[in-house]
MIFIVEX-178093 format. One record per atom (N, C-alpha, C): residue in three letters; x, y, z. Coordinates in steps of 0.2 Angstrom, whole numbers, plus 2048, in hexadecimal, padded with zeros to 3 digits. Example, Ala and Ser with C-alpha at 12.3 -4.5 7.8 and 13.67 -1.06 7.14 Angstrom:
// MIFIVEX-178093
ALA8427E4827;ALA83E7EA827;ALA8427F0827;SER8407F5823;SER8447FB824;SER840800827;
***
This chain:
// MIFIVEX-178093
MET818D15254;MET81ED12257;MET824D17257;ILE827D1725D;ILE82DD1B25E;ILE833D1625F;THR838D1725B;THR83ED1225B;THR844D1625E;ILE846D13264;ILE84CD16267;ILE852D12266;ILE858D15264;ILE85ED11263;ILE862D12268;GLY863D0D26C;GLY868D0D272;GLY864D0D279;ALA866D0827D;ALA862D07283;ALA866D09289;GLY86AD0F288;GLY86DD1228E;GLY868D16292;PRO86AD1A297;PRO865D1D29B;PRO861D22297;ALA864D26292;ALA860D2B28E;ALA85BD2728A;GLY85CD22287;GLY858D1E283;GLY852D1B287;SER854D1728C;SER850D14290;SER84BD18294;TYR84ED1E297;TYR849D2229A;TYR844D26296;LEU846D27290;LEU842D2A28B;LEU83CD25289;GLY83FD1E288;GLY83AD19287;GLY835D1828C;TYR837D19292;TYR833D18298;TYR82DD1E298;LEU830D24297;LEU82BD2A297;LEU826D29291;LEU828D2728B;LEU824D27286;LEU81FD21287;ALA821D1B289;ALA81DD1528A;ALA817D17290;LYS819D1B295;LYS815D1D29A;LYS80FD21297;GLN810D25291;GLN80BD2928E;GLN807D24289;GLY808D1E289;GLY805D1A285;GLY807D1927E;LYS80ED1B27C;LYS811D1B276;LYS814D14275;LYS814D1126F;LYS817D0B26D;LYS81ED0C26C;VAL822D09270;VAL82AD0B270;VAL82ED0426F;ALA833D0526B;ALA838CFF26A;ALA83ED0226B;ILE842CFF270;ILE849D02271;ILE84ECFC26E;LEU852CFE26A;LEU857CFA267;LEU85ECFA26A;GLU861CF526C;GLU867CF526F;GLU86CCF026C;GLU871CF2269;GLU876CED265;GLU879CE8269;HIS87ACE9270;HIS87ECE4274;HIS879CDF277;ASN87BCDA279;ASN877CD427C;ASN875CD5283;ILE879CDA286;ILE878CDC28D;ILE877CE328E;ILE872CE6291;ILE871CED293;ILE876CEF298;GLY87ACF5297;GLY87FCF729C;GLY886CF529A;SER887CF1295;SER88ECEF293;SER88FCF128C;PRO895CF428A;PRO89BCF528F;PRO89ACFC293;VAL89DCFC299;VAL89CD0229D;VAL8A1D0729B;GLN89FD0D29A;GLN8A3D12297;GLN8A2D1929B;CYS8A1D192A1;CYS89FD1E2A5;CYS8A1D1E2AC;THR8A3D232B0;THR8A5D232B7;THR89FD222BB;GLY899D242B9;GLY893D222BD;GLY892D262C3;ILE895D2C2C4;ILE894D312C9;ILE88FD362C8;VAL88AD372CC;VAL884D3B2CB;VAL883D3F2D1;THR880D452D1;THR87DD492D6;THR877D462D8;HIS874D482DE;HIS86ED462E0;HIS868D492DC;SER86AD4D2D7;SER864D502D3;SER861D4A2CF;ILE864D442CF;ILE861D3F2CB;ILE85BD3C2CE;GLU85AD3E2D5;GLU854D3C2D8;GLU84ED412D6;LYS84FD462D2;LYS849D492CF;LYS846D452C9;PHE849D402C7;PHE847D3C2C2;PHE844D352C5;PHE848D322C9;PHE846D2B2CC;PHE84AD2A2D2;LYS847D252D6;LYS84BD232DC;LYS84FD1D2DA;LEU856D1D2DB;LEU85AD182DA;LEU859D122DE;LYS85AD0C2DC;LYS85AD062E0;LYS861D062E3;ASN861D032E9;ASN867D022ED;ASN86CCFE2E9;GLU86ACF92E6;GLU86FCF52E2;GLU873CF92DC;VAL870CFE2DA;VAL873D022D5;VAL879D072D8;ILE879D082DE;ILE87DD0D2E2;ILE884D092E4;ALA889D0B2E1;ALA890D082E4;ALA892D0C2EA;GLU892D132EA;GLU894D162F0;GLU891D1D2F0;LYS890D202F6;LYS88ED272F7;LYS893D2B2F9;LEU894D312F6;LEU89AD352F7;LEU898D3C2FB;ASP89CD3E300;ASP89AD44303;ASP89FD49302;LYS8A5D482FF;LYS8AAD4D2FD;LYS8AED4C2F7;VAL8B0D512F4;VAL8B4D512EE;VAL8BBD542F0;ILE8C0D512EE;ILE8C7D542EE;ILE8C9D572E8;VAL8CAD5E2E7;VAL8CCD612E1;VAL8D3D632E1;ALA8D7D612DC;ALA8DED622DD;ALA8E0D652D6;GLY8E4D6B2D8;GLY8E8D6E2D2;GLY8EFD6C2D2;LYS8F4D702CF;LYS8FBD6E2CF;LYS8FED6F2D6;SER8FCD742DA;SER8FFD762E0;SER8FAD772E6;ASN8F4D762E4;ASN8EFD782E9;ASN8EAD722E9;ARG8E6D712EF;ARG8E2D6B2F0;ARG8DDD6D2F5;ILE8D6D6C2F3;ILE8D1D6E2F8;ILE8CCD682F9;GLU8C8D682FE;GLU8C3D632FF;GLU8BCD66300;VAL8B7D642FC;VAL8B1D672FC;VAL8ABD622FE;ASN8A7D64302;ASN8A1D5F304;ASN89CD5F2FE;VAL89AD592FC;VAL895D582F7;VAL890D522F9;ASP88CD512F4;ASP887D4B2F6;ASP886D482EF;GLU88AD432EE;GLU88AD402E7;GLU889D382E8;ILE888D352E2;ILE887D2E2E2;ILE88BD2B2DC;VAL88FD252DE;VAL892D212D9;VAL88ED1B2D7;MET88CD1A2D1;MET888D152CF;MET88BD0F2CC;TRP889D092CC;TRP88BD042C8;TRP887D052C1;ARG88BD072BC;ARG888D0A2B6;ARG884D042B2;ASP887CFE2B2;ASP883CF92AF;ASP87CCF72B2;LYS87CCF72B9;LYS876CF62BD;LYS871CFC2BC;PHE874D022BB;PHE870D082BA;PHE86CD082B4;ASP870D062AE;ASP86DD052A8;ASP868D002A8;LYS869CFB2AB;LYS864CF52AB;LYS85ECF82AF;PHE85FCFB2B4;PHE859CFE2B8;PHE855D032B4;VAL858D072B0;VAL853D0C2AC;VAL850D082A7;ALA854D032A4;ALA851CFF29E;ALA84BCFB2A1;GLU84BCF82A7;GLU846CF52AA;GLU840CF92AB;MET841D002AD;MET83BD052AE;MET838D052A7;ALA83CD062A2;ALA839D0629B;ALA834D00299;GLU837CFA29A;GLU833CF4299;GLU82DCF429D;ASP82ECF52A4;ASP828CF52A8;ASP822CFA2A6;ALA824CFF2A3;ALA81FD042A0;ALA81CD02299;GLY81FCFD296;GLY81CCFA290;GLY821CFB28A;ALA827CFE28B;ALA82CCFE285;ALA82FCF7283;GLU830CF627D;GLU833CEF27B;GLU83ACF127A;ILE83FCED27D;ILE846CED27C;ILE848CE7278;LEU84BCE9272;LEU84ECE426E;LEU856CE426E;LEU858CDF272;LEU860CDE272;LEU862CDB26C;ASN869CDC26B;ASN86CCD9265;ASN86ACDC25E;HIS867CE225F;HIS865CE5259;HIS869CEC257;LYS86DCEC252;LYS871CF1250;LYS86ECF624B;PHE86DCFC24C;PHE86AD00247;PHE86FD01241;ILE86DD0023B;ILE871D01235;ILE86FD06230;GLY869D09231;GLY867D0E22C;GLY860D1022C;ILE85ED16229;ILE858D18229;ILE855D16221;GLY850D13221;GLY84DD1121B;GLY847D14219;GLY848D1B218;GLY842D1F217;GLY840D2321D;ARG83BD2721D;ARG839D2B222;ARG836D27228;ASN833D22227;ASN82FD1E22C;ASN832D1722C;MET838D1622B;MET83BD0F22B;MET842D0F22D;ILE844D0B232;ILE84BD0A233;ILE84DD02232;LYS854D01231;LYS856CFB230;LYS85BCF9236;ALA85ACF3239;ALA85FCF123E;ALA861CE923C;ARG867CE823F;ARG86ACE123E;ARG86ACDE244;ASN867CD8244;ASN868CD324A;ASN86FCD124B;THR872CD2250;THR87ACD1250;THR87BCC9252;LYS875CC6254;LYS876CBF255;LYS876CBA24F;ASN871CBC24A;ASN870CB8244;ASN871CBC23E;ASN873CC323E;ASN875CC7239;ASN86FCC9234;LYS869CC7236;LYS863CC9232;LYS861CD0233;ILE85FCD322D;ILE85DCDA22D;ILE856CDA22E;LYS854CDF233;LYS84DCE0234;LYS84BCE7233;GLU845CE822F;GLU843CEF22E;GLU83DCF0233;ILE83DCF6236;ILE839CF823B;ILE835CFE239;LYS82ECFE238;LYS82BD04237;LYS82AD0823D;THR82BD0F23C;THR82BD13242;THR829D1A240;ASP826D1E245;ASP824D25244;ASP829D29246;ALA82ED2724B;ALA833D2C24D;ALA839D2724F;ILE83FD2A24E;ILE845D2724F;ILE849D2B254;VAL84CD28259;VAL850D2B25E;VAL857D2825F;GLY85CD2C25D;GLY863D2A25E;GLY865D2B265;ALA865D26269;ALA868D26270;ALA86ED22270;ASP872D2226A;ASP877D1D269;ASP87ED2026A;GLY87FD2526E;GLY886D27270;GLY889D2C26B;PRO890D2E26D;PRO893D3426A;PRO893D33262;TYR895D2D260;TYR895D2C258;TYR88FD29256;SER88AD2C257;SER883D29256;SER882D2724E;ALA880D2124D;ALA87FD1F247;ALA878D22244;VAL874D23249;VAL86DD27247;VAL86FD2E244;ALA873D31248;ALA875D38246;ALA878D3823F;LYS87DD3323E;LYS880D33237;LYS87BD31232;ALA876D2D233;ALA871D2B22E;ALA86DD3122C;ALA86CD35231;ALA867D3B230;ALA86BD4122D;GLY872D4022D;GLY876D4622A;GLY878D4B22F;ILE878D49235;ILE87AD4D23B;ILE881D4C23D;ASN886D5023C;ASN88DD4F23E;ASN88ED4E245;PRO893D49247;PRO895D4824E;PRO899D4E251;ALA898D4F257;ALA89BD5525B;ALA8A2D5325D;ARG8A6D5725F;ARG8ADD56262;ARG8ACD52268;SER8B1D4E269;SER8B0D4A270;SER8B7D49273;TYR8B7D4927A;TYR8BDD4727D;TYR8BED3F27D;ILE8C4D3D27D;ILE8C6D3627F;ILE8C6D35286;GLY8C1D32289;GLY8C1D30290;GLY8C4D2A291;MET8CAD2A294;MET8CDD24296;MET8CCD2229E;GLN8C9D1D29F;GLN8C7D1B2A6;GLN8C9D142A7;ALA8CBD122AD;ALA8CDD0B2AF;ALA8CBD0A2B6;LYS8C9D042B8;LYS8C9D022BF;LYS8D0D002C1;VAL8D2D022C7;VAL8D9D012C9;VAL8D8CFF2D1;LYS8DDCFB2D3;LYS8DECFA2DA;LYS8E1D002DE;LEU8DDD032E3;LEU8DFD092E6;LEU8DBD092EC;ALA8DED0A2F2;ALA8DBD0B2F8;ALA8D8D122F8;MET8D1D122FA;MET8CDD192F9;MET8C9D1A2FF;ASP8C8D20300;ASP8C3D23305;ASP8BCD22301;THR8B8D1E303;THR8B2D1D2FF;THR8ADD222FF;THR8AED27303;THR8AAD2D304;THR8ACD33300;ALA8B2D322FC;ALA8B4D382F8;ALA8B7D362F1;PHE8B6D3B2ED;PHE8B9D3A2E6;PHE8BED3F2E5;GLU8C2D3F2E0;GLU8C8D432DE;GLU8C7D462D7;THR8C8D4C2D6;THR8C9D4F2D0;THR8CFD532CF;TYR8D2D532C9;TYR8D9D562C8;TYR8D9D5B2C2;PHE8DCD612C3;PHE8DCD652BE;PHE8E3D682BC;GLY8E4D6B2B7;GLY8EAD6E2B5;GLY8EDD6C2AF;SER8F4D6D2AE;SER8F7D6C2A7;SER8F8D642A6;ASP8F7D602AB;ASP8F8D592AA;ASP8F1D562A8;PHE8ECD5A2A7;PHE8E5D582A5;PHE8E2D5D2A0;PRO8E6D5E29B;PRO8E4D64296;PRO8DDD64294;ASN8D9D69294;ASN8D2D6A292;ASN8CDD66295;PHE8CFD6329B;PHE8CAD5F29E;PHE8CCD5E2A5;PHE8CCD582A8;PHE8CED562AF;PHE8CFD4F2B0;GLY8D2D4D2B5;GLY8D3D462B7;GLY8CED452BD;TRP8CDD3E2BE;TRP8C9D3C2C4;TRP8CAD362C7;VAL8C9D352CD;VAL8CAD2E2D1;VAL8C3D2E2D5;VAL8C0D292D4;VAL8B9D282D7;VAL8B9D212DA;PRO8B7D202E1;PRO8B8D1A2E4;PRO8B2D152E2;GLU8B3D0F2E1;GLU8AED0A2E0;GLU8ADD062E6;SER8B3D052E9;SER8B3D012F0;SER8B9D042F4;GLU8BBD012F9;GLU8C0D032FD;GLU8C7D022FA;ASN8C7CFD2F5;ASN8CECFC2F2;ASN8CDCFC2EA;THR8C8CFE2E7;THR8C7CFF2E0;THR8C5D062DE;ALA8C8D092D9;ALA8C6D0F2D7;ALA8C5D102CF;ARG8C1D152CD;ARG8C1D162C6;ARG8C5D1C2C5;LEU8CAD1B2C1;LEU8CFD212C0;LEU8CFD232B9;GLY8CED292B7;GLY8CED2B2B0;GLY8D0D322AF;ILE8D0D342A8;ILE8D1D3A2A6;ILE8CDD3B29F;GLY8CCD4229D;GLY8CAD43297;GLY8CFD47293;CYS8D0D4628D;CYS8D5D4A288;CYS8D2D4A281;PHE8D4D4F27E;PHE8D3D4F276;PHE8D8D4B273;GLU8DED4B275;GLU8E3D47272;GLU8E8D45277;ASN8ECD40275;ASN8F2D3D27A;ASN8EFD3B280;ALA8E9D38280;ALA8E5D36286;ALA8E9D30289;GLN8ECD2C286;GLN8EFD26289;GLN8F5D2828D;GLU8F9D2D28A;GLU8FFD3028D;GLU8FDD33294;TYR8F8D37294;TYR8F6D3B29A;TYR8F3D3629F;PHE8EFD3129C;PHE8ECD2C2A1;PHE8F2D282A5;TYR8F6D252A1;TYR8FBD212A5;TYR900D262A9;ARG901D2C2A8;ARG905D302AC;ARG901D312B3;PHE8FAD332B2;PHE8F6D342B8;PHE8F6D2D2BC;LEU8F5D282B9;LEU8F4D212BC;LEU8FAD202C0;LYS900D212BD;LYS906D1F2C1;LYS907D242C7;LYS905D2A2C6;LYS906D302CB;LYS902D2E2D1;ARG8FBD2C2CF;ARG8F6D2C2D4;ARG8F7D252D8;THR8F9D202D4;THR8F9D192D7;THR900D162D8;GLY905D192D5;GLY90CD162D5;GLY90DD102D1;LYS908D0E2CD;LYS908D082C9;LYS904D092C3;LYS905D042BE;LYS901D052B8;LYS8FCCFF2B7;ASP8FACFC2BD;ASP8F5CF62BC;ASP8EECF92BB;VAL8EBCF62B6;VAL8E4CF72B5;VAL8E0CF12B5;LEU8DACF12B9;LEU8D6CEB2BA;LEU8D2CEA2B4;CYS8CFCF02B1;CYS8CBCEF2AB;CYS8CACF62A8;TRP8C9CF72A2;TRP8C8CFD29F;TRP8C0CFF29E;GLU8BED0529F;GLU8B8D0829E;GLU8B8D0E29B;SER8BBD0E295;SER8BCD15291;SER8B7D1628C;GLY8B6D1C28A;GLY8B1D1E285;GLY8B2D25283;LEU8AED2827F;LEU8AED2F27C;LEU8AAD33281;ILE8ACD39282;ILE8A8D3E286;ILE8A6D44281;PRO8A0D4527E;PRO89FD4A279;PRO89FD5127D;LEU8A1D56279;LEU8A1D5D27B;LEU89BD60279;TYR897D6327D;TYR891D6627C;TYR891D6B276;ASN88DD6A271;ASN88DD6F26B;ASN886D7226B;PRO885D7826D;PRO87ED7B26D;PRO87CD7C266;LYS880D7C261;LYS87ED7D25A;LYS87CD76256;LYS87DD7125A;LYS87CD6A257;LYS874D69256;PRO872D67250;PRO86AD66250;PRO869D5F253;ILE864D5E257;ILE862D5825A;ILE85BD56258;GLN858D59253;GLN852D56250;GLN853D58248;LYS851D53244;LYS851D5423D;LYS84BD5023B;GLY846D53239;GLY840D50237;GLY83DD4C23D;ASN83CD4523C;ASN83AD41241;ASN840D3D244;VAL846D3F244;VAL84CD3C247;VAL84ED4124C;TYR84FD3E252;TYR851D42258;TYR857D3F25B;LEU85BD4325F;LEU861D41262;LEU861D4226A;ILE863D3E26E;ILE863D3F275;ILE869D3C278;GLY86BD3F27E;GLY871D3D282;GLY878D3F27E;ASP87CD3A27E;ASP883D3C27B;ASP882D3D274;ALA87ED3A271;ALA87CD3B269;ALA87BD42268;ALA878D4526D;ALA876D4C26C;ALA87AD51270;THR880D4F272;THR885D52276;THR882D5527D;GLN87DD5227F;GLN87AD55285;GLN87ED5328C;VAL883D5628C;VAL888D55291;VAL88BD5B294;LYS88CD5B29B;LYS88FD6129E;LYS896D6229C;ALA898D67299;ALA89FD68296;ALA8A4D6929C;THR8A2D6B2A2;THR8A6D6B2A8;THR8A9D652AA;THR8A4D602AB;THR8A6D592AE;THR8A5D532A9;GLY8A2D542A4;GLY8A1D4E29F;GLY89BD4A2A1;GLY897D4C2A6;GLY892D482A8;GLY88CD492A4;GLY889D442A2;GLY883D4429D;GLY87DD4129F;ILE87DD3D2A5;ILE877D392A7;ILE871D3E2A9;ILE872D432AD;ILE86CD472AF;ILE86AD4C2A9;PRO86FD4F2A6;PRO86CD532A0;PRO868D4E29B;SER86AD4829A;SER866D44295;SER860D42298;LEU85FD4129F;LEU859D3F2A1;LEU854D452A1;LYS857D4B2A2;LYS853D512A1;LYS851D5229A;ALA855D50295;ALA854D5128E;ALA84ED4C28C;ALA84ED4628F;ALA849D4128E;ALA842D4428F;GLN842D47295;GLN83BD4A297;GLN839D4F291;THR83ED5328F;THR83CD5828A;THR83AD55283;LEU83ED50281;LEU83DD4D27B;LEU836D4927B;CYS835D46281;CYS82ED42282;CYS828D47280;GLY829D4D283;GLY824D52282;GLY823D5527B;CYS829D55278;CYS829D57271;CYS826D5226C;ILE828D4C26D;ILE825D47269;ILE81DD4626A;ALA81BD46270;ALA814D46272;ALA810D4C270;ASN813D5226F;ASN80FD5826E;ASN812D5B267;ASN816D57263;ASN818D5A25D;ASN81CD6025D;LYS820D61262;LYS824D67263;LYS82BD67260;ASP82ED6C25F;ASP835D6D25C;ASP83AD6B262;TYR83DD65261;TYR842D63266;TYR848D68267;ASN84AD6A261;ASN850D6F261;ASN84FD75265;LYS849D78265;LYS847D7E268;LYS845D7C270;GLU842D77271;GLU840D75278;GLU846D7327C;PHE84AD70279;PHE850D6E27D;PHE854D7427F;ARG855D7827A;ARG859D7F27C;ARG855D82281;ARG84ED82281;ARG84BD86286;ARG84BD8328D;HIS84BD7C28D;HIS84BD79294;HIS852D78297;SER857D77292;SER85ED75294;SER864D79291;GLY862D7D28C;GLY868D80289;GLY86CD8528D;ARG869D89291;ARG86CD8E295;ARG871D8A29A;GLU86FD8529D;GLU873D812A2;GLU879D7E29E;LEU878D7B299;LEU87ED77295;LEU882D7D292;ARG880D82290;ARG884D8828D;ARG888D8A292;LEU886D8B299;LEU88AD8E29E;LEU88FD892A0;HIS88ED822A0;HIS893D7D2A1;HIS899D7E29B;LEU896D7F295;LEU89BD80290;LEU89FD86290;MET89CD8C293;MET8A0D92294;MET8A5D91299;ILE8A4D8E29E;ILE8A8D8C2A4;ILE8AED882A1;ARG8ACD8329D;ARG8B1D7E29B;ARG8B6D82296;ASN8B4D87292;ASN8B8D8B28E;ASN8BDD8F292;MET8BAD92297;MET8BED9629C;MET8C4D9229F;LEU8C2D8C2A2;LEU8C6D872A5;LEU8CCD852A1;ASN8CAD8429A;ASN8CFD82295;ASN8D5D87294;LYS8D4D8D296;LYS8D9D92296;LYS8DDD9329C;PHE8DBD8F2A1;PHE8DFD902A8;PHE8E6D8D2A8;SER8EAD912AB;SER8F1D8E2AD;SER8F0D8A2B3;ASP8F6D872B5;ASP8F6D842BC;ASP8F5D892C1;ARG8F8D8F2C0;ARG8F7D942C5;ARG8F0D962C6;ASP8EDD972C0;ASP8E6D992C1;ASP8E1D942C5;TYR8E3D8D2C3;TYR8DFD882C7;TYR8E0D892CF;ASP8E7D8A2D0;ASP8E8D8A2D7;ASP8E5D902DB;LYS8E4D962D7;LYS8E1D9C2D9;LYS8D9D9A2DA;LEU8D6D972D5;LEU8CFD952D6;LEU8CED912DC;LEU8D2D8C2DD;LEU8D1D872E3;LEU8D2D8B2E9;GLY8D6D902E9;GLY8D7D942EF;GLY8D0D982F1;LEU8CDD9A2EC;LEU8C6D9E2ED;LEU8C1D992EF;MET8C2D932EC;MET8BDD8D2EE;MET8BDD8B2F5;ALA8C3D8C2F8;ALA8C5D892FE;ALA8C1D8D304;GLN8BFD93302;GLN8BBD97307;GLN8B5D9430A;GLU8B3D94310;GLU8AED91313;GLU8A7D94310;LYS8A7D9A30E;LYS8A1D9D30B;LYS89FD9A304;VAL8A5D98301;VAL8A4D952FA;VAL8A3D8E2FB;ARG8A6D8B2FF;ARG8A4D83300;ARG89DD82302;LYS89AD87306;LYS893D86307;LYS88FD86301;ILE890D8B2FC;ILE88DD8B2F6;ILE88ED852F2;LEU894D822F2;LEU895D7C2EE;LEU892D762F1;LYS890D762F7;LYS88DD712FA;LYS885D722F9;LYS883D782F9;LYS87BD792F8;LYS879D782F1;TYR87DD7A2EC;TYR87BD792E5;TYR880D742E1;ASP87DD6F2DE;ASP881D6B2DA;ASP882D6D2D3;ARG886D692CF;ARG888D6B2C9;ARG883D6A2C4;ASP87DD672C6;ASP878D662C1;ASP873D6C2C2;SER875D712C6;SER871D782C6;SER876D7D2C5;PRO879D7E2BF;PRO87FD822BF;PRO87DD8A2BF;ILE877D8C2BD;ILE875D932BD;ILE875D952C4;PRO871D922C9;PRO871D952D0;PRO878D942D3;LEU87BD8F2D1;LEU882D8D2D4;LEU887D932D3;VAL887D952CC;VAL88CD9A2CA;VAL88ADA12CD;ALA883DA22CD;ALA881DA92CF;ALA882DAA2D7;ASN881DA52DB;ASN883DA52E2;ASN88ADA52E3;LEU88EDA22DF;LEU895DA22E0;LEU898DA92DF;LEU895DAD2DA;LEU897DB32D8;LEU895DB82DD;LEU88FDB72E0;LEU88DDBC2E5;LEU891DBB2EC;LYS893DB52EE;LYS897DB42F4;LYS89EDB62F3;GLU8A1DB52ED;GLU8A8DB62EB;GLU8A9DB92E5;PRO8A8DC02E4;PRO8A8DC32DE;PRO8AFDC22DA;ARG8B4DC02DE;ARG8BBDBF2DB;ARG8BBDBA2D5;PHE8B6DB62D6;PHE8B5DB12D0;PHE8B4DB42C9;LEU8B2DBA2C9;LEU8B1DBE2C3;LEU8B7DBF2C0;LEU8BDDBF2C3;LEU8C3DC12C0;LEU8C5DBC2BB;PHE8C2DB52BC;PHE8C4DB02B7;PHE8C0DB12B1;GLY8BBDB52B1;GLY8B7DB62AB;GLY8BADB92A5;LYS8C0DBC2A7;LYS8C4DBF2A1;LYS8C6DBA29C;MET8C7DB429F;MET8C9DAE29B;MET8C4DAD295;LEU8BEDAE296;LEU8B9DAD291;LEU8BBDB128B;PHE8BEDB728B;PHE8BFDBB286;PHE8C6DBB284;ALA8CADB7287;ALA8D2DB7286;ALA8D3DB427F;
***
């Protein structure tokens, strides 16, 4: 028996892969509905099609350009991206797991490890404690993972991601990103959900509410919020252990998130493939994950550390280089889920990007 805590995309996709191999899998979800509450912007590149084909009802919008704005400069770049209904996407992946043979237990909250091959869960409907015998425990339960805590693995640093749905007239083929001193150590975003509704948000280590409302008023001219969809965005930590004995972490619990964008869906799906192989073949997940995904996520982290040292003027210079047609072609060809060929080709086409490398050692 393999017990997965959390029926988000990481946990459900792992459950699907393991069940397909004939493993007995139970997925515990503390909420009574999969996909709730929503705590994600839900924008992904078409790299997601390397894992599965999305159903049409999961897709909210398809985007073909991004507007990137600094303090005094603004450019438009062609892309090929998808905005998903996150609740529907989570249910879609969970149904894949169930169809493959995994059992999903709703209203079951993990409360502790009762020995090497036992976990305890509380039924949130009747408060009864259930003991589950298991050979492996997987924490797919978010940034402040209860599984990680029970195994003695410390949580990583996280951004406070403040996002809300707002009434806003939008071009449904484009999303917006904002950089500079008004968005310290991260960025702001506006992503269309429909012609008159958008997901607007920021990520900050501190004072998130202050920066969010300032951005909201500046972008929309008002402070009206339809609903909140906030959550934590973990910062990738290459030193964080993600396996300890028969306890494994995946997704946000393992900080498997691109530090440049905060996107964790595709890295976690890739990690699920790695972890499935490790469990099936008794391999070291810490080593295998670093081998399969470590270089990419470390590159995202290096770029994030560099961007965090940028001034508003540096961002405007960067956007000036990105506005060139030869650079725009590279940005269209390689998406952010393939950072190594993306960065290599950008440097070949425009060596002046190397000038920003000094920030890494400043």
